[in-house]
C-alpha positions, 0 to 999 in steps of 0.5 A: 449853189451849183449841184455838180459842185463838190465843196471841200470845207475849211472850217477852223476849230470853233467854226469861226471863219469857213473856207472851202475850194470848189473841186470840177466835177472831173476831179473825183470821178475815177475809182481810185480818187472816190472816197470809201463812204459818204453819208447822205442826209448827214443832218438828220437825226440819224444821219448826225450820229453817223457822222459823230460815229465816223469820226472814230470808226474812220481812224480805226478802220482807215477809211476816207469819208464825207458828207452829203446834203441839200444845205450847206449851212446844215451840214457845217452844222453837223460837223460843227456838232460832231467836232464839238462832241468828239473834240476831233478837228474836221477841216478836211472832211469833204461835203457834196451838195446833193438834192433830190429834187436835182437827179444829176446832183444825186448821180454825181454824189453817187460817183464820189463814193464806193459805198453811199450810206444812205440816211435820207427817209422815208424811203418809200418817198426818197430812196428809189432815186438814190438807188437808180443813181447808184446802180448807174454810178457803179456805187454801192448803197446801204440804207437803214430802212424798216419799210417793207414795201420799199424793199421788196420793190427795189429788189423786184425792180433793180436786182437784175440791173444792180447785178449787171453793174456788179454793186450791192443795194442793201436795205435794213442795215440798222438796228432794224434788221441786220443784227436780228438777221445775222443772229438768226443765221448764226443760231442756225449754225450753232444749233447742231441739229435742225431748227424747226422754228424761230421766236424773236422777243424784244424788250426795250427799256431804260437803265436803272432808275433812269426813266423817259422825260421826252419823246422816244421816237423822231418823226422820220421813224413815225412817218416810215410806221405810217408807210408801212401801213399805207403800202402793205397791200402794195407790198403783198403784190410785189411779194407775189411777184418776186416770189410767185410760188411762195416762200418754201416751207417745210413740214411740221409748221410751228403751231400759231400762238394767241395774239398775246402769250407769255415768255420769261414772265413777260407778255409777248405781242407780235411785231405786226408792224416792222421789217423783221418778217420780210428781211428775214424770211428773204434771207432764209429763201435767198440761202435755201436757193444758193446753199440748199439751207432748210429755211425756218419759220421766224416770227418776232414779238414785243415783250411787255411786262403786264397783260393789259398793256400788251392787249392795249398795245396789240389793239393799238398796233391794229388801229393804227395800221387801219388808220394809215389805209386812209389817206386823211388819217395818214395826213393827220397823223404825219401832221400831228405826231406828238399829239397821236403817239401820246407824246412818244413822238417829236419833230426834234427826237429823243433827248441826247442825256437820255439815249445812253440809257435806253437798252434793247435786249432781243431773245432768239430762240430756236426749237427743233431736233437734236437729229432727224430721227428724234422728237422735237427736244431741243431749244437754243437761245441767242441773246443780243443787247446794245444801248441807244438802238433806234439812233446811235447803234443804228448809225454804227450798225450802217457804217460797219456794214460799209466797212465790212463791204469794203474790207471783206470783198472775198466773203461776199457773194460774187456778183452784185444784186439787192440783198438783205442784210443776212444774205450779203454778210452771212460769211463775214465777221460783222457781227465780230466787229459789231461786238467791239462797237457795243453789241453784247451776244449770249448764248444759252442751251435749253432743252 
């Protein structure tokens, strides 16, 4: 089927007969005719969650949406799955056929929406083509990557072009790392003094007596983690080009911590694999350069119940990162994810009946001064909680980021560009909107 065709699917309630009509490329080329949102990668694990969640959110926020991917039958199945889950008739949801092997089809897809929600990863492999197309099409691009190299590479290569096209390019619009990035900014605003450091403590677990039986992660997440390690040296090169004089720091710097330390009766290990450090440090730098806000040093940690488990996790992460430097090991790790992850990763992903019981808790702790003349005597915490963070809630965050971008343009930076979530959404109400969708926020003062 021609990649330039825009296919409007007509599917009855049980999808027994599929009818669609082909619209000409020019039929949706002007801004008033564009869809508000298109989910690219709607057949993937997170993409399907986005399709399901858009069914209700599109009505709640009055947005027009469609889905995109390379395989018509698979896209139809995604709509059928979402229809079965929601009980809604998705007969009029548009489908765009777009294949990364054909760049022209990606450009055509980008021209058919105002905001593209990109769920096709790993982004180091597949993301740049989509970003380029969105800039050319003057379409905003949001994704859920947790790959620091991709994010910093896109910022370095495309920030100026995005500004010229007046479009926003924003990565990390999932559980990694939008809520945490925004939470850090919220805590800075609430502090009523001068925060000197921020520490984030992340814990996962199943509610009540529920226990994991299947895999916890999909292979897409695993492949992204492999690329984080593999591309770290190149990321550092890009980072030095982005910030030739380094990120701004103020004395006194926080004291370094041991690889494993205690917090709230649990053992904590630095999150050495992930996007948090890259995203939040760049948000802090942006707000320092553009608003004069004092940047706050930040570290994130995973919380584990036992000392031995914490050290085991830390050593395993170091070994994992070391192995990713060697291509033969990367191939093996990618080819046999279930074996090398001890069953934590599978190509099928987590079981649906387990995900709703899977909880995430993030405690952000700020330490600093009540006033400029006092000692470091003030501590404040902000706690974020949600269910099914990695996939279902991640897709909700992505959708709400797209809706916020469309609905709160007056609260966004005046020009386009490549942004972190916090830099773009700092003045918006996105956290309030996420609270309506299942995020809980708790504030606690400690002195």
